[in-house]
C-alpha positions in Angstrom: 0.8 -10.3 -3.2 2.1 -13.5 -4.8 0.7 -14.1 -8.2 2.7 -17.1 -9.4 0.7 -20.3 -8.9 3.7 -22.6 -9.1 7.3 -22.2 -8.1 9.6 -20.9 -10.9 13.2 -22.0 -10.7 15.8 -19.1 -10.7 18.1 -20.7 -13.3 20.4 -19.3 -16.0 18.1 -20.9 -18.7 15.0 -19.2 -17.2 16.8 -15.9 -16.9 17.8 -16.0 -20.6 14.2 -16.8 -21.7 13.0 -14.0 -19.5 15.3 -11.4 -20.9 14.1 -12.1 -24.5 10.9 -10.5 -23.3 12.0 -8.2 -20.4 14.7 -6.8 -22.7 12.1 -5.4 -25.1 9.3 -4.8 -22.6 8.1 -1.2 -22.4 7.5 -1.5 -18.6 11.1 -2.8 -18.1 12.6 -0.1 -20.3 10.5 2.8 -19.1 11.3 2.1 -15.5 15.0 1.2 -15.9 14.3 -2.1 -14.2 17.7 -3.5 -15.2 19.3 -1.0 -12.8 17.4 -2.4 -9.7 17.2 -5.7 -7.9 16.2 -8.2 -9.0 17.0 -7.2 -12.6 14.9 -9.9 -14.3 12.9 -13.2 -13.8 10.5 -11.4 -11.5 8.0 -14.3 -11.5 10.7 -16.3 -9.6 12.8 -13.7 -7.9 10.1 -11.2 -6.7 9.1 -7.7 -7.7 11.6 -5.0 -8.5 12.9 -2.6 -5.8 12.6 0.2 -8.3 10.8 3.1 -6.8 7.6 4.4 -8.3 7.1 1.9 -11.2 4.9 3.5 -13.8 3.0 0.7 -15.5 3.4 0.3 -19.3 2.5 -2.5 -21.6 3.5 -5.9 -20.1 5.2 -8.7 -22.1 4.9 -11.4 -19.4 2.1 -13.2 -21.2 4.3 -13.9 -24.3 7.2 -15.4 -22.2 7.8 -19.1 -22.4 8.4 -19.2 -18.6 5.0 -17.7 -18.1 3.2 -20.0 -20.6 5.2 -23.1 -19.6 4.2 -22.8 -16.0 0.5 -21.7 -16.6 1.0 -18.4 -14.8 -1.8 -15.8 -14.7 -1.9 -12.1 -14.9 1.5 -10.5 -15.4 3.5 -7.4 -14.3 5.6 -9.5 -12.0 8.1 -6.7 -11.9 5.8 -4.6 -9.7 3.7 -7.2 -8.0 4.7 -10.7 -7.0 
């Protein structure tokens, strides 16, 4: 299911912004999402291929990529 309402560019700048939030996100840490593809910017690159993601608190809503593109919902790492 695609949640993003606009196309997000997969750029170094957007990845750096993303990692400010993914890097501290409980969902990202708990599920070791940095070890799976894609490893960040899920709103642009798609959900993680990590098996069995156990949902924890989501930081998508605080991210400048999320707010700057008027995205809705969150948890892009597990549903995109």
